[in-house]
LOLO-587826 format. One line per 4 residues: number of its first residue (from 1); their letters; for each residue x negated, y negated, z negated of C-alpha. Coordinates in nm, 2 decimals. Layout:
BEGIN
NUM> a> X Y Z | ...
END
This chain:
BEGIN
1> mtvk> 1.11 1.82 -0.40 | 0.78 1.85 -0.22 | 0.55 1.55 -0.23 | 0.42 1.47 0.12
5> pirf> 0.04 1.42 0.15 | -0.09 1.08 0.23 | -0.33 1.04 0.52 | -0.53 0.73 0.60
9> tsha> -0.59 0.60 0.96 | -0.95 0.50 1.02 | -0.84 0.14 1.02 | -0.69 0.19 0.67
13> ednl> -1.00 0.36 0.55 | -1.21 0.07 0.67 | -0.97 -0.17 0.48 | -1.01 0.03 0.16
17> kars> -1.39 -0.01 0.17 | -1.39 -0.38 0.29 | -1.13 -0.48 0.02 | -1.27 -0.26 -0.26
21> ispe> -0.94 -0.08 -0.31 | -0.92 0.27 -0.44 | -0.72 0.54 -0.26 | -0.55 0.61 -0.60
25> eiee> -0.42 0.25 -0.61 | -0.27 0.30 -0.26 | -0.11 0.63 -0.35 | 0.04 0.47 -0.66
29> tirn> 0.18 0.19 -0.45 | 0.34 0.43 -0.20 | 0.48 0.66 -0.47 | 0.59 0.39 -0.72
33> pdre> 0.64 0.06 -0.53 | 0.77 -0.25 -0.70 | 0.94 -0.33 -0.37 | 0.98 -0.14 -0.05
37> edar> 1.12 -0.27 0.28 | 1.16 -0.19 0.64 | 0.91 -0.33 0.89 | 0.91 -0.28 1.26
41> pprr> 1.05 0.08 1.30 | 0.93 0.34 1.21 | 0.71 0.14 0.97 | 0.77 0.06 0.60
45> vasr> 0.60 -0.18 0.36 | 0.54 -0.08 0.00 | 0.43 -0.35 -0.24 | 0.30 -0.32 -0.60
49> qyfd> 0.15 -0.57 -0.85 | -0.17 -0.44 -1.01 | -0.47 -0.57 -1.20 | -0.77 -0.59 -0.96
53> dvln> -1.09 -0.50 -1.15 | -1.31 -0.65 -0.88 | -1.14 -0.99 -0.88 | -1.05 -0.97 -1.25
57> keml> -0.69 -1.08 -1.19 | -0.34 -0.98 -1.10 | -0.29 -0.91 -0.73 | -0.03 -0.76 -0.50
61> lrvi> -0.11 -0.45 -0.28 | 0.08 -0.43 0.04 | 0.07 -0.09 0.22 | 0.22 -0.04 0.57
65> teed> 0.31 0.32 0.63 | 0.47 0.55 0.89 | 0.63 0.87 0.77 | 0.71 1.19 0.96
69> deci> 0.81 1.54 0.86 | 0.46 1.64 0.75 | 0.29 1.34 0.59 | 0.29 0.97 0.51
73> svit> 0.03 0.78 0.72 | -0.12 0.46 0.59 | -0.15 0.23 0.89 | -0.31 -0.07 0.72
77> lykt> -0.32 -0.23 0.37 | -0.43 -0.55 0.20 | -0.42 -0.73 -0.13 | -0.30 -1.08 -0.19
81> skit> -0.27 -1.32 -0.48 | 0.06 -1.45 -0.33 | 0.27 -1.23 -0.56 | 0.58 -1.44 -0.57
85> kylv> 0.58 -1.47 -0.19 | 0.64 -1.10 -0.15 | 0.81 -0.99 -0.47 | 1.15 -1.14 -0.53
89> p> 1.19 -1.21 -0.91
END
């Protein structure tokens, strides 16, 4: 099985910098989400709980993607402290 490359839109790259999130955290969220769900087609949302070193607490990453035959495109991303709102126990 071939692993598709992950590409970031310029908007997503801006969000990485503004929110102090590493591309590695985003890739881990896409490849190993705690939860994945459909959004408005063709988009999907991947969510993963992680420890944020900047805020020094548990947070949830939410990554909105679009996938085609060649790659996975990150459209936007954000982190939230509202873990239970998005992750069903």
